[in-house]
All heavy atoms as a GROMACS GRO file, in nm:
protein
  624
    1MET      N    1   5.631  -4.685  14.717
    1MET     CA    2   5.746  -4.612  14.767
    1MET      C    3   5.697  -4.506  14.867
    1MET      O    4   5.610  -4.427  14.836
    1MET     CB    5   5.819  -4.545  14.651
    1MET     CG    6   5.928  -4.449  14.696
    1MET     SD    7   6.005  -4.364  14.558
    1MET     CE    8   6.145  -4.469  14.535
    2PRO      N    9   5.750  -4.504  14.989
    2PRO     CA   10   5.706  -4.406  15.087
    2PRO      C   11   5.754  -4.266  15.049
    2PRO      O   12   5.851  -4.248  14.977
    2PRO     CB   13   5.772  -4.452  15.218
    2PRO     CG   14   5.886  -4.535  15.175
    2PRO     CD   15   5.849  -4.595  15.042
    3VAL      N   16   5.680  -4.167  15.099
    3VAL     CA   17   5.715  -4.028  15.074
    3VAL      C   18   5.818  -3.984  15.177
    3VAL      O   19   5.800  -4.003  15.296
    3VAL     CB   20   5.589  -3.938  15.084
    3VAL    CG1   21   5.627  -3.792  15.070
    3VAL    CG2   22   5.489  -3.978  14.978
    4LEU      N   23   5.927  -3.927  15.130
    4LEU     CA   24   6.028  -3.871  15.217
    4LEU      C   25   5.986  -3.730  15.253
    4LEU      O   26   5.960  -3.649  15.166
    4LEU     CB   27   6.164  -3.869  15.147
    4LEU     CG   28   6.277  -3.795  15.218
    4LEU    CD1   29   6.313  -3.867  15.347
    4LEU    CD2   30   6.398  -3.787  15.126
    5ARG      N   31   5.977  -3.700  15.380
    5ARG     CA   32   5.935  -3.568  15.423
    5ARG      C   33   6.045  -3.507  15.508
    5ARG      O   34   6.082  -3.563  15.611
    5ARG     CB   35   5.805  -3.574  15.503
    5ARG     CG   36   5.690  -3.623  15.420
    5ARG     CD   37   5.567  -3.639  15.506
    5ARG     NE   38   5.462  -3.704  15.431
    5ARG     CZ   39   5.364  -3.640  15.371
    5ARG    NH1   40   5.356  -3.510  15.378
    5ARG    NH2   41   5.273  -3.706  15.304
    6ILE      N   42   6.094  -3.395  15.464
    6ILE     CA   43   6.196  -3.323  15.537
    6ILE      C   44   6.140  -3.185  15.569
    6ILE      O   45   6.102  -3.112  15.478
    6ILE     CB   46   6.325  -3.305  15.454
    6ILE    CG1   47   6.378  -3.440  15.408
    6ILE    CG2   48   6.430  -3.228  15.532
    6ILE    CD1   49   6.488  -3.432  15.305
    7THR      N   50   6.130  -3.151  15.695
    7THR     CA   51   6.084  -3.018  15.730
    7THR      C   52   6.178  -2.960  15.833
    7THR      O   53   6.239  -3.031  15.912
    7THR     CB   54   5.941  -3.018  15.787
    7THR    OG1   55   5.938  -3.098  15.904
    7THR    CG2   56   5.841  -3.072  15.686
    8GLN      N   57   6.189  -2.831  15.829
    8GLN     CA   58   6.268  -2.761  15.928
    8GLN      C   59   6.200  -2.629  15.956
    8GLN      O   60   6.163  -2.557  15.864
    8GLN     CB   61   6.411  -2.736  15.878
    8GLN     CG   62   6.495  -2.662  15.981
    8GLN     CD   63   6.642  -2.669  15.946
    8GLN    OE1   64   6.686  -2.759  15.877
    8GLN    NE2   65   6.717  -2.575  15.995
    9SER      N   66   6.181  -2.597  16.081
    9SER     CA   67   6.116  -2.473  16.119
    9SER      C   68   6.216  -2.382  16.188
    9SER      O   69   6.306  -2.427  16.258
    9SER     CB   70   5.999  -2.499  16.215
    9SER     OG   71   5.903  -2.579  16.150
   10ARG      N   72   6.196  -2.257  16.169
   10ARG     CA   73   6.277  -2.155  16.235
   10ARG      C   74   6.183  -2.062  16.309
   10ARG      O   75   6.063  -2.078  16.308
   10ARG     CB   76   6.357  -2.074  16.131
   10ARG     CG   77   6.448  -2.159  16.045
   10ARG     CD   78   6.580  -2.176  16.110
   10ARG     NE   79   6.666  -2.256  16.021
   10ARG     CZ   80   6.795  -2.260  16.031
   10ARG    NH1   81   6.856  -2.192  16.122
   10ARG    NH2   82   6.865  -2.335  15.952
   11SER      N   83   6.236  -1.958  16.371
   11SER     CA   84   6.152  -1.862  16.441
   11SER      C   85   6.066  -1.785  16.342
   11SER      O   86   6.080  -1.798  16.222
   11SER     CB   87   6.240  -1.766  16.522
   11SER     OG   88   6.316  -1.687  16.433
   12ASP      N   89   5.979  -1.698  16.391
   12ASP     CA   90   5.888  -1.621  16.306
   12ASP      C   91   5.954  -1.501  16.240
   12ASP      O   92   5.886  -1.412  16.191
   12ASP     CB   93   5.767  -1.574  16.387
   12ASP     CG   94   5.672  -1.688  16.416
   12ASP    OD1   95   5.678  -1.789  16.344
   12ASP    OD2   96   5.594  -1.676  16.511
   13GLU      N   97   6.086  -1.496  16.236
   13GLU     CA   98   6.154  -1.383  16.174
   13GLU      C   99   6.126  -1.378  16.024
   13GLU      O  100   6.105  -1.479  15.959
   13GLU     CB  101   6.304  -1.392  16.198
   13GLU     CG  102   6.366  -1.515  16.135
   13GLU     CD  103   6.503  -1.548  16.186
   13GLU    OE1  104   6.530  -1.522  16.304
   13GLU    OE2  105   6.583  -1.599  16.107
   14SER      N  106   6.124  -1.257  15.968
   14SER     CA  107   6.104  -1.240  15.825
   14SER      C  108   6.235  -1.271  15.752
   14SER      O  109   6.342  -1.246  15.803
   14SER     CB  110   6.060  -1.097  15.796
   14SER     OG  111   6.036  -1.082  15.659
   15ASP      N  112   6.227  -1.329  15.634
   15ASP     CA  113   6.346  -1.366  15.559
   15ASP      C  114   6.317  -1.363  15.410
   15ASP      O  115   6.220  -1.303  15.366
   15ASP     CB  116   6.399  -1.502  15.604
   15ASP     CG  117   6.292  -1.610  15.597
   15ASP    OD1  118   6.206  -1.603  15.509
   15ASP    OD2  119   6.296  -1.700  15.680
   16GLU      N  120   6.397  -1.432  15.331
   16GLU     CA  121   6.385  -1.431  15.187
   16GLU      C  122   6.258  -1.496  15.136
   16GLU      O  123   6.230  -1.491  15.018
   16GLU     CB  124   6.505  -1.504  15.123
   16GLU     CG  125   6.639  -1.447  15.157
   16GLU     CD  126   6.693  -1.500  15.289
   16GLU    OE1  127   6.634  -1.593  15.347
   16GLU    OE2  128   6.794  -1.448  15.335
   17CYS      N  129   6.182  -1.559  15.220
   17CYS     CA  130   6.065  -1.635  15.176
   17CYS      C  131   5.939  -1.550  15.165
   17CYS      O  132   5.831  -1.602  15.153
   17CYS     CB  133   6.042  -1.752  15.271
   17CYS     SG  134   6.171  -1.876  15.254
   18GLY      N  135   5.952  -1.420  15.169
   18GLY     CA  136   5.836  -1.334  15.147
   18GLY      C  137   5.785  -1.268  15.273
   18GLY      O  138   5.844  -1.276  15.379
   19ARG      N  139   5.672  -1.202  15.257
   19ARG     CA  140   5.614  -1.121  15.363
   19ARG      C  141   5.592  -1.200  15.491
   19ARG      O  142   5.615  -1.151  15.600
   19ARG     CB  143   5.481  -1.063  15.313
   19ARG     CG  144   5.407  -0.976  15.411
   19ARG     CD  145   5.281  -0.917  15.348
   19ARG     NE  146   5.192  -1.017  15.292
   19ARG     CZ  147   5.097  -1.079  15.361
   19ARG    NH1  148   5.078  -1.051  15.488
   19ARG    NH2  149   5.020  -1.169  15.303
   20SER      N  150   5.549  -1.322  15.479
   20SER     CA  151   5.520  -1.403  15.596
   20SER      C  152   5.645  -1.459  15.663
   20SER      O  153   5.640  -1.501  15.777
   20SER     CB  154   5.431  -1.521  15.557
   20SER     OG  155   5.506  -1.611  15.478
   21GLY      N  156   5.756  -1.460  15.591
   21GLY     CA  157   5.877  -1.522  15.644
   21GLY      C  158   5.876  -1.674  15.633
   21GLY      O  159   5.960  -1.741  15.688
   22LEU      N  160   5.778  -1.729  15.560
   22LEU     CA  161   5.766  -1.874  15.543
   22LEU      C  162   5.767  -1.909  15.396
   22LEU      O  163   5.719  -1.832  15.313
   22LEU     CB  164   5.634  -1.924  15.602
   22LEU     CG  165   5.611  -1.904  15.751
   22LEU    CD1  166   5.466  -1.934  15.785
   22LEU    CD2  167   5.703  -1.994  15.830
   23CYS      N  168   5.821  -2.024  15.365
   23CYS     CA  169   5.808  -2.074  15.228
   23CYS      C  170   5.800  -2.225  15.230
   23CYS      O  171   5.843  -2.289  15.325
   23CYS     CB  172   5.919  -2.024  15.136
   23CYS     SG  173   6.084  -2.074  15.181
   24SER      N  174   5.742  -2.279  15.126
   24SER     CA  175   5.726  -2.423  15.114
   24SER      C  176   5.774  -2.464  14.976
   24SER      O  177   5.746  -2.396  14.878
   24SER     CB  178   5.580  -2.462  15.132
   24SER     OG  179   5.562  -2.600  15.115
   25SER      N  180   5.846  -2.575  14.970
   25SER     CA  181   5.898  -2.621  14.841
   25SER      C  182   5.874  -2.770  14.826
   25SER      O  183   5.944  -2.852  14.884
   25SER     CB  184   6.048  -2.591  14.832
   25SER     OG  185   6.098  -2.639  14.710
   26PRO      N  186   5.772  -2.808  14.748
   26PRO     CA  187   5.754  -2.950  14.718
   26PRO      C  188   5.845  -2.990  14.601
   26PRO      O  189   5.863  -2.911  14.508
   26PRO     CB  190   5.607  -2.960  14.678
   26PRO     CG  191   5.569  -2.824  14.632
   26PRO     CD  192   5.661  -2.727  14.701
   27GLN      N  193   5.903  -3.108  14.607
   27GLN     CA  194   5.996  -3.151  14.502
   27GLN      C  195   5.965  -3.295  14.462
   27GLN      O  196   5.959  -3.383  14.547
   27GLN     CB  197   6.140  -3.142  14.550
   27GLN     CG  198   6.242  -3.197  14.454
   27GLN     CD  199   6.249  -3.119  14.323
   27GLN    OE1  200   6.248  -2.997  14.326
   27GLN    NE2  201   6.256  -3.188  14.211
   28GLY      N  202   5.948  -3.317  14.334
   28GLY     CA  203   5.931  -3.452  14.282
   28GLY      C  204   6.066  -3.519  14.263
   28GLY      O  205   6.155  -3.462  14.200
   29LEU      N  206   6.082  -3.636  14.318
   29LEU     CA  207   6.209  -3.707  14.306
   29LEU      C  208   6.234  -3.757  14.164
   29LEU      O  209   6.347  -3.784  14.128
   29LEU     CB  210   6.214  -3.823  14.406
   29LEU     CG  211   6.217  -3.781  14.553
   29LEU    CD1  212   6.210  -3.904  14.643
   29LEU    CD2  213   6.341  -3.698  14.583
   30ARG      N  214   6.128  -3.768  14.083
   30ARG     CA  215   6.142  -3.810  13.944
   30ARG      C  216   6.132  -3.690  13.848
   30ARG      O  217   6.115  -3.708  13.728
   30ARG     CB  218   6.035  -3.913  13.909
   30ARG     CG  219   6.051  -4.040  13.988
   30ARG     CD  220   5.950  -4.145  13.945
   30ARG     NE  221   5.962  -4.261  14.031
   30ARG     CZ  222   5.860  -4.322  14.088
   30ARG    NH1  223   5.738  -4.281  14.066
   30ARG    NH2  224   5.880  -4.426  14.165
   31ASP      N  225   6.144  -3.571  13.902
   31ASP     CA  226   6.133  -3.448  13.823
   31ASP      C  227   6.256  -3.432  13.734
   31ASP      O  228   6.368  -3.430  13.783
   31ASP     CB  229   6.121  -3.329  13.919
   31ASP     CG  230   6.084  -3.200  13.850
   31ASP    OD1  231   6.109  -3.185  13.730
   31ASP    OD2  232   6.030  -3.111  13.920
   32THR      N  233   6.234  -3.422  13.603
   32THR     CA  234   6.345  -3.398  13.510
   32THR      C  235   6.349  -3.252  13.467
   32THR      O  236   6.445  -3.209  13.404
   32THR     CB  237   6.334  -3.489  13.386
   32THR    OG1  238   6.208  -3.465  13.322
   32THR    CG2  239   6.347  -3.635  13.426
   33THR      N  240   6.245  -3.174  13.501
   33THR     CA  241   6.244  -3.031  13.470
   33THR      C  242   6.327  -2.954  13.570
   33THR      O  243   6.408  -2.870  13.534
   33THR     CB  244   6.099  -2.977  13.469
   33THR    OG1  245   6.022  -3.055  13.376
   33THR    CG2  246   6.094  -2.831  13.430
   34VAL      N  247   6.304  -2.982  13.698
   34VAL     CA  248   6.384  -2.926  13.808
   34VAL      C  249   6.439  -3.046  13.885
   34VAL      O  250   6.373  -3.098  13.974
   34VAL     CB  251   6.300  -2.836  13.901
   34VAL    CG1  252   6.387  -2.780  14.012
   34VAL    CG2  253   6.232  -2.725  13.823
   35PRO      N  254   6.557  -3.093  13.850
   35PRO     CA  255   6.612  -3.213  13.914
   35PRO      C  256   6.626  -3.196  14.066
   35PRO      O  257   6.662  -3.088  14.115
   35PRO     CB  258   6.748  -3.231  13.847
   35PRO     CG  259   6.736  -3.159  13.717
   35PRO     CD  260   6.645  -3.044  13.744
   36ALA      N  261   6.597  -3.303  14.137
   36ALA     CA  262   6.600  -3.300  14.283
   36ALA      C  263   6.730  -3.246  14.341
   36ALA      O  264   6.726  -3.169  14.438
   36ALA     CB  265   6.567  -3.438  14.339
   37PRO      N  266   6.848  -3.281  14.288
   37PRO     CA  267   6.971  -3.227  14.347
   37PRO      C  268   6.976  -3.074  14.348
   37PRO      O  269   7.031  -3.015  14.441
   37PRO     CB  270   7.082  -3.285  14.258
   37PRO     CG  271   7.024  -3.413  14.208
   37PRO     CD  272   6.878  -3.382  14.185
   38LEU      N  273   6.915  -3.010  14.248
   38LEU     CA  274   6.911  -2.864  14.249
   38LEU      C  275   6.823  -2.812  14.363
   38LEU      O  276   6.856  -2.714  14.429
   38LEU     CB  277   6.859  -2.810  14.115
   38LEU     CG  278   6.947  -2.833  13.994
   38LEU    CD1  279   6.878  -2.780  13.868
   38LEU    CD2  280   7.082  -2.766  14.012
   39ALA      N  281   6.711  -2.880  14.385
   39ALA     CA  282   6.623  -2.841  14.494
   39ALA      C  283   6.689  -2.866  14.630
   39ALA      O  284   6.673  -2.787  14.722
   39ALA     CB  285   6.491  -2.917  14.486
   40PHE      N  286   6.765  -2.975  14.641
   40PHE     CA  287   6.836  -3.003  14.766
   40PHE      C  288   6.936  -2.892  14.797
   40PHE      O  289   6.950  -2.848  14.911
   40PHE     CB  290   6.909  -3.138  14.760
   40PHE     CG  291   6.819  -3.257  14.740
   40PHE    CD1  292   6.869  -3.371  14.680
   40PHE    CD2  293   6.687  -3.258  14.780
   40PHE    CE1  294   6.789  -3.483  14.661
   40PHE    CE2  295   6.606  -3.368  14.762
   40PHE     CZ  296   6.657  -3.481  14.702
   41GLU      N  297   7.005  -2.846  14.692
   41GLU     CA  298   7.102  -2.738  14.711
   41GLU      C  299   7.032  -2.608  14.750
   41GLU      O  300   7.078  -2.536  14.839
   41GLU     CB  301   7.183  -2.719  14.583
   41GLU     CG  302   7.296  -2.621  14.598
   41GLU     CD  303   7.384  -2.613  14.474
   41GLU    OE1  304   7.386  -2.709  14.394
   41GLU    OE2  305   7.450  -2.510  14.458
   42LEU      N  306   6.920  -2.578  14.684
   42LEU     CA  307   6.845  -2.457  14.716
   42LEU      C  308   6.796  -2.458  14.861
   42LEU      O  309   6.814  -2.360  14.933
   42LEU     CB  310   6.726  -2.442  14.621
   42LEU     CG  311   6.628  -2.330  14.658
   42LEU    CD1  312   6.696  -2.193  14.649
   42LEU    CD2  313   6.505  -2.336  14.568
   43ILE      N  314   6.736  -2.568  14.904
   43ILE     CA  315   6.683  -2.571  15.040
   43ILE      C  316   6.795  -2.565  15.143
   43ILE      O  317   6.782  -2.501  15.247
   43ILE     CB  318   6.588  -2.692  15.063
   43ILE    CG1  319   6.498  -2.667  15.185
   43ILE    CG2  320   6.663  -2.821  15.079
   43ILE    CD1  321   6.400  -2.557  15.169
   44ALA      N  322   6.908  -2.626  15.113
   44ALA     CA  323   7.022  -2.618  15.205
   44ALA      C  324   7.070  -2.473  15.218
   44ALA      O  325   7.100  -2.426  15.328
   44ALA     CB  326   7.136  -2.707  15.156
   45ASP      N  327   7.073  -2.401  15.105
   45ASP     CA  328   7.113  -2.260  15.108
   45ASP      C  329   7.012  -2.176  15.185
   45ASP      O  330   7.049  -2.086  15.261
   45ASP     CB  331   7.129  -2.205  14.966
   45ASP     CG  332   7.252  -2.257  14.894
   45ASP    OD1  333   7.340  -2.317  14.961
   45ASP    OD2  334   7.259  -2.239  14.772
   46LEU      N  335   6.883  -2.203  15.164
   46LEU     CA  336   6.780  -2.129  15.237
   46LEU      C  337   6.793  -2.151  15.387
   46LEU      O  338   6.788  -2.057  15.466
   46LEU     CB  339   6.640  -2.171  15.189
   46LEU     CG  340   6.597  -2.119  15.053
   46LEU    CD1  341   6.470  -2.189  15.007
   46LEU    CD2  342   6.576  -1.968  15.057
   47TRP      N  343   6.807  -2.277  15.429
   47TRP     CA  344   6.821  -2.307  15.571
   47TRP      C  345   6.949  -2.245  15.627
   47TRP      O  346   6.948  -2.192  15.738
   47TRP     CB  347   6.820  -2.457  15.596
   47TRP     CG  348   6.682  -2.519  15.583
   47TRP    CD1  349   6.562  -2.455  15.592
   47TRP    CD2  350   6.653  -2.655  15.560
   47TRP    NE1  351   6.459  -2.545  15.574
   47TRP    CE2  352   6.512  -2.668  15.556
   47TRP    CE3  353   6.730  -2.768  15.543
   47TRP    CZ2  354   6.448  -2.789  15.536
   47TRP    CZ3  355   6.667  -2.890  15.522
   47TRP    CH2  356   6.526  -2.900  15.519
   48ALA      N  357   7.058  -2.251  15.552
   48ALA     CA  358   7.185  -2.193  15.598
   48ALA      C  359   7.171  -2.042  15.617
   48ALA      O  360   7.235  -1.985  15.705
   48ALA     CB  361   7.297  -2.224  15.500
   49GLY      N  362   7.086  -1.980  15.536
   49GLY     CA  363   7.063  -1.837  15.548
   49GLY      C  364   6.958  -1.800  15.651
   49GLY      O  365   6.925  -1.684  15.667
   50GLY      N  366   6.904  -1.900  15.721
   50GLY     CA  367   6.807  -1.874  15.827
   50GLY      C  368   6.663  -1.870  15.781
   50GLY      O  369   6.576  -1.828  15.856
   51ALA      N  370   6.635  -1.912  15.658
   51ALA     CA  371   6.498  -1.910  15.607
   51ALA      C  372   6.410  -2.009  15.683
   51ALA      O  373   6.454  -2.116  15.722
   51ALA     CB  374   6.496  -1.943  15.458
   52ASN      N  375   6.286  -1.971  15.701
   52ASN     CA  376   6.185  -2.057  15.762
   52ASN      C  377   6.118  -2.133  15.649
   52ASN      O  378   6.014  -2.094  15.600
   52ASN     CB  379   6.086  -1.972  15.841
   52ASN     CG  380   5.990  -2.056  15.922
   52ASN    OD1  381   5.999  -2.178  15.925
   52ASN    ND2  382   5.897  -1.991  15.987
   53ALA      N  383   6.182  -2.239  15.603
   53ALA     CA  384   6.136  -2.309  15.484
   53ALA      C  385   6.098  -2.453  15.514
   53ALA      O  386   6.164  -2.520  15.591
   53ALA     CB  387   6.248  -2.308  15.379
   54GLN      N  388   5.989  -2.496  15.451
   54GLN     CA  389   5.948  -2.636  15.457
   54GLN      C  390   5.984  -2.699  15.324
   54GLN      O  391   5.962  -2.640  15.219
   54GLN     CB  392   5.798  -2.648  15.479
   54GLN     CG  393   5.753  -2.599  15.614
   54GLN     CD  394   5.604  -2.622  15.633
   54GLN    OE1  395   5.535  -2.675  15.547
   54GLN    NE2  396   5.554  -2.580  15.747
   55PHE      N  397   6.037  -2.819  15.328
   55PHE     CA  398   6.077  -2.890  15.206
   55PHE      C  399   6.026  -3.032  15.215
   55PHE      O  400   6.050  -3.100  15.313
   55PHE     CB  401   6.230  -2.888  15.193
   55PHE     CG  402   6.280  -2.956  15.070
   55PHE    CD1  403   6.265  -2.898  14.946
   55PHE    CD2  404   6.344  -3.079  15.078
   55PHE    CE1  405   6.312  -2.960  14.831
   55PHE    CE2  406   6.391  -3.142  14.964
   55PHE     CZ  407   6.375  -3.081  14.841
   56ARG      N  408   5.953  -3.073  15.113
   56ARG     CA  409   5.900  -3.209  15.110
   56ARG      C  410   5.922  -3.268  14.972
   56ARG      O  411   5.912  -3.198  14.872
   56ARG     CB  412   5.752  -3.210  15.143
   56ARG     CG  413   5.730  -3.163  15.286
   56ARG     CD  414   5.585  -3.148  15.317
   56ARG     NE  415   5.574  -3.084  15.446
   56ARG     CZ  416   5.498  -3.126  15.544
   56ARG    NH1  417   5.424  -3.232  15.528
   56ARG    NH2  418   5.494  -3.061  15.658
   57THR      N  419   5.954  -3.395  14.970
   57THR     CA  420   5.973  -3.463  14.843
   57THR      C  421   5.860  -3.564  14.821
   57THR      O  422   5.799  -3.612  14.916
   57THR     CB  423   6.108  -3.535  14.837
   57THR    OG1  424   6.116  -3.631  14.941
   57THR    CG2  425   6.224  -3.437  14.847
   58TYR      N  426   5.836  -3.592  14.695
   58TYR     CA  427   5.730  -3.684  14.654
   58TYR      C  428   5.786  -3.775  14.545
   58TYR      O  429   5.870  -3.732  14.466
   58TYR     CB  430   5.609  -3.605  14.601
   58TYR     CG  431   5.556  -3.510  14.706
   58TYR    CD1  432   5.610  -3.382  14.718
   58TYR    CD2  433   5.457  -3.548  14.794
   58TYR    CE1  434   5.565  -3.295  14.817
   58TYR    CE2  435   5.411  -3.462  14.893
   58TYR     CZ  436   5.466  -3.336  14.903
   58TYR     OH  437   5.422  -3.251  15.002
   59PRO      N  438   5.740  -3.899  14.536
   59PRO     CA  439   5.792  -3.994  14.437
   59PRO      C  440   5.727  -3.972  14.300
   59PRO      O  441   5.671  -4.064  14.241
   59PRO     CB  442   5.756  -4.130  14.497
   59PRO     CG  443   5.628  -4.103  14.570
   59PRO     CD  444   5.645  -3.964  14.627
   60THR      N  445   5.732  -3.848  14.251
   60THR     CA  446   5.661  -3.809  14.130
   60THR      C  447   5.751  -3.727  14.038
   60THR      O  448   5.860  -3.685  14.077
   60THR     CB  449   5.539  -3.723  14.168
   60THR    OG1  450   5.583  -3.613  14.248
   60THR    CG2  451   5.436  -3.803  14.246
   61GLY      N  452   5.698  -3.700  13.918
   61GLY     CA  453   5.764  -3.611  13.824
   61GLY      C  454   5.721  -3.468  13.848
   61GLY      O  455   5.649  -3.437  13.944
   62HIS      N  456   5.761  -3.380  13.758
   62HIS     CA  457   5.737  -3.236  13.776
   62HIS      C  458   5.588  -3.203  13.786
   62HIS      O  459   5.545  -3.143  13.885
   62HIS     CB  460   5.801  -3.160  13.659
   62HIS     CG  461   5.797  -3.012  13.676
   62HIS    ND1  462   5.882  -2.945  13.760
   62HIS    CD2  463   5.719  -2.918  13.619
   62HIS    CE1  464   5.857  -2.816  13.755
   62HIS    NE2  465   5.758  -2.796  13.670
   63SER      N  466   5.510  -3.238  13.687
   63SER     CA  467   5.368  -3.201  13.685
   63SER      C  468   5.288  -3.274  13.793
   63SER      O  469   5.197  -3.217  13.854
   63SER     CB  470   5.307  -3.230  13.548
   63SER     OG  471   5.372  -3.152  13.450
   64GLU      N  472   5.321  -3.399  13.817
   64GLU     CA  473   5.246  -3.478  13.915
   64GLU      C  474   5.268  -3.431  14.058
   64GLU      O  475   5.185  -3.455  14.146
   64GLU     CB  476   5.285  -3.626  13.905
   64GLU     CG  477   5.262  -3.690  13.771
   64GLU     CD  478   5.378  -3.670  13.674
   64GLU    OE1  479   5.483  -3.616  13.712
   64GLU    OE2  480   5.360  -3.708  13.558
   65THR      N  481   5.379  -3.363  14.082
   65THR     CA  482   5.411  -3.319  14.218
   65THR      C  483   5.310  -3.219  14.270
   65THR      O  484   5.276  -3.219  14.388
   65THR     CB  485   5.554  -3.261  14.224
   65THR    OG1  486   5.644  -3.365  14.186
   65THR    CG2  487   5.589  -3.211  14.362
   66MET      N  488   5.258  -3.133  14.182
   66MET     CA  489   5.159  -3.035  14.227
   66MET      C  490   5.039  -3.107  14.290
   66MET      O  491   4.992  -3.070  14.397
   66MET     CB  492   5.112  -2.948  14.111
   66MET     CG  493   5.011  -2.844  14.154
   66MET     SD  494   4.951  -2.742  14.020
   66MET     CE  495   4.841  -2.854  13.936
   67PHE      N  496   4.990  -3.210  14.223
   67PHE     CA  497   4.874  -3.283  14.274
   67PHE      C  498   4.910  -3.367  14.397
   67PHE      O  499   4.834  -3.373  14.493
   67PHE     CB  500   4.814  -3.370  14.164
   67PHE     CG  501   4.764  -3.289  14.049
   67PHE    CD1  502   4.831  -3.291  13.928
   67PHE    CD2  503   4.653  -3.207  14.062
   67PHE    CE1  504   4.787  -3.214  13.821
   67PHE    CE2  505   4.608  -3.130  13.956
   67PHE     CZ  506   4.675  -3.133  13.835
   68ALA      N  507   5.027  -3.429  14.395
   68ALA     CA  508   5.069  -3.511  14.508
   68ALA      C  509   5.089  -3.427  14.634
   68ALA      O  510   5.068  -3.475  14.745
   68ALA     CB  511   5.199  -3.585  14.474
   69SER      N  512   5.128  -3.302  14.616
   69SER     CA  513   5.158  -3.216  14.732
   69SER      C  514   5.037  -3.138  14.783
   69SER      O  515   5.047  -3.071  14.885
   69SER     CB  516   5.270  -3.117  14.696
   69SER     OG  517   5.224  -3.022  14.602
   70LEU      N  518   4.923  -3.147  14.715
   70LEU     CA  519   4.807  -3.067  14.755
   70LEU      C  520   4.767  -3.080  14.902
   70LEU      O  521   4.740  -2.978  14.966
   70LEU     CB  522   4.688  -3.096  14.665
   70LEU     CG  523   4.685  -3.020  14.533
   70LEU    CD1  524   4.567  -3.064  14.447
   70LEU    CD2  525   4.683  -2.870  14.555
   71PRO      N  526   4.764  -3.199  14.960
   71PRO     CA  527   4.728  -3.205  15.102
   71PRO      C  528   4.824  -3.124  15.190
   71PRO      O  529   4.781  -3.061  15.288
   71PRO     CB  530   4.734  -3.354  15.136
   71PRO     CG  531   4.712  -3.422  15.005
   71PRO     CD  532   4.777  -3.333  14.902
   72ASP      N  533   4.952  -3.125  15.156
   72ASP     CA  534   5.050  -3.050  15.235
   72ASP      C  535   5.046  -2.901  15.204
   72ASP      O  536   5.049  -2.818  15.295
   72ASP     CB  537   5.191  -3.105  15.210
   72ASP     CG  538   5.205  -3.249  15.252
   72ASP    OD1  539   5.151  -3.286  15.358
   72ASP    OD2  540   5.269  -3.326  15.179
   73THR      N  541   5.042  -2.866  15.076
   73THR     CA  542   5.046  -2.725  15.041
   73THR      C  543   4.916  -2.653  15.076
   73THR      O  544   4.919  -2.535  15.112
   73THR     CB  545   5.078  -2.705  14.891
   73THR    OG1  546   4.984  -2.777  14.812
   73THR    CG2  547   5.219  -2.752  14.859
   74THR      N  548   4.803  -2.722  15.071
   74THR     CA  549   4.676  -2.661  15.110
   74THR      C  550   4.679  -2.623  15.257
   74THR      O  551   4.640  -2.512  15.295
   74THR     CB  552   4.559  -2.756  15.081
   74THR    OG1  553   4.559  -2.786  14.941
   74THR    CG2  554   4.426  -2.695  15.120
   75GLY      N  555   4.729  -2.712  15.341
   75GLY     CA  556   4.741  -2.681  15.483
   75GLY      C  557   4.839  -2.567  15.509
   75GLY      O  558   4.817  -2.481  15.594
   76PHE      N  559   4.949  -2.566  15.434
   76PHE     CA  560   5.049  -2.461  15.448
   76PHE      C  561   4.989  -2.325  15.414
   76PHE      O  562   5.002  -2.229  15.490
   76PHE     CB  563   5.168  -2.491  15.355
   76PHE     CG  564   5.274  -2.386  15.356
   76PHE    CD1  565   5.369  -2.383  15.457
   76PHE    CD2  566   5.279  -2.289  15.258
   76PHE    CE1  567   5.468  -2.286  15.460
   76PHE    CE2  568   5.377  -2.191  15.259
   76PHE     CZ  569   5.471  -2.190  15.360
   77VAL      N  570   4.917  -2.315  15.303
   77VAL     CA  571   4.856  -2.189  15.262
   77VAL      C  572   4.746  -2.149  15.361
   77VAL      O  573   4.732  -2.031  15.395
   77VAL     CB  574   4.802  -2.197  15.118
   77VAL    CG1  575   4.720  -2.074  15.082
   77VAL    CG2  576   4.918  -2.215  15.021
   78ALA      N  577   4.668  -2.245  15.409
   78ALA     CA  578   4.564  -2.215  15.506
   78ALA      C  579   4.622  -2.150  15.631
   78ALA      O  580   4.565  -2.055  15.686
   78ALA     CB  581   4.486  -2.342  15.542
   79GLU      N  582   4.737  -2.200  15.675
   79GLU     CA  583   4.804  -2.139  15.792
   79GLU      C  584   4.848  -1.996  15.762
   79GLU      O  585   4.838  -1.909  15.848
   79GLU     CB  586   4.926  -2.223  15.833
   79GLU     CG  587   4.891  -2.351  15.903
   79GLU     CD  588   4.824  -2.327  16.038
   79GLU    OE1  589   4.869  -2.239  16.113
   79GLU    OE2  590   4.726  -2.397  16.066
   80LEU      N  591   4.895  -1.970  15.643
   80LEU     CA  592   4.936  -1.835  15.605
   80LEU      C  593   4.819  -1.737  15.603
   80LEU      O  594   4.835  -1.620  15.634
   80LEU     CB  595   5.004  -1.834  15.468
   80LEU     CG  596   5.137  -1.906  15.457
   80LEU    CD1  597   5.187  -1.900  15.313
   80LEU    CD2  598   5.240  -1.844  15.550
   81LEU      N  599   4.701  -1.786  15.562
   81LEU     CA  600   4.585  -1.700  15.548
   81LEU      C  601   4.504  -1.686  15.677
   81LEU      O  602   4.411  -1.605  15.681
   81LEU     CB  603   4.495  -1.753  15.436
   81LEU     CG  604   4.560  -1.754  15.297
   81LEU    CD1  605   4.464  -1.817  15.196
   81LEU    CD2  606   4.600  -1.614  15.254
   82ARG      N  607   4.538  -1.763  15.777
   82ARG     CA  608   4.464  -1.757  15.904
   82ARG      C  609   4.484  -1.619  15.966
   82ARG      O  610   4.597  -1.571  15.976
   82ARG     CB  611   4.513  -1.865  15.998
   82ARG     CG  612   4.432  -1.874  16.126
   82ARG     CD  613   4.481  -1.983  16.212
   82ARG     NE  614   4.476  -2.108  16.135
   82ARG     CZ  615   4.479  -2.228  16.188
   82ARG    NH1  616   4.494  -2.242  16.316
   82ARG    NH2  617   4.474  -2.335  16.113
   83PRO      N  618   4.373  -1.554  16.010
   83PRO     CA  619   4.385  -1.419  16.070
   83PRO      C  620   4.459  -1.420  16.202
   83PRO      O  621   4.471  -1.513  16.271
   83PRO     CB  622   4.243  -1.373  16.089
   83PRO     CG  623   4.154  -1.486  16.053
   83PRO     CD  624   4.237  -1.598  15.999
   0.00000   0.00000   0.00000
């Protein structure tokens, strides 16, 4: 099953996503702890409010998503820590 990747970028303005103004949300499509529809609603609200948020889904459950998302989240954090 291919990975569905949805990303949306905004300007560098600060917003609800913290000091950097950026946030990332990986979501497992088979997650029963945090069901995907709740995450879809959250990311839609963040984008509607102007948040600079990245959202990616993975064909995994809750715990497996952390490992499946490591290539994406590692790069995201590296960008945040770049001087």
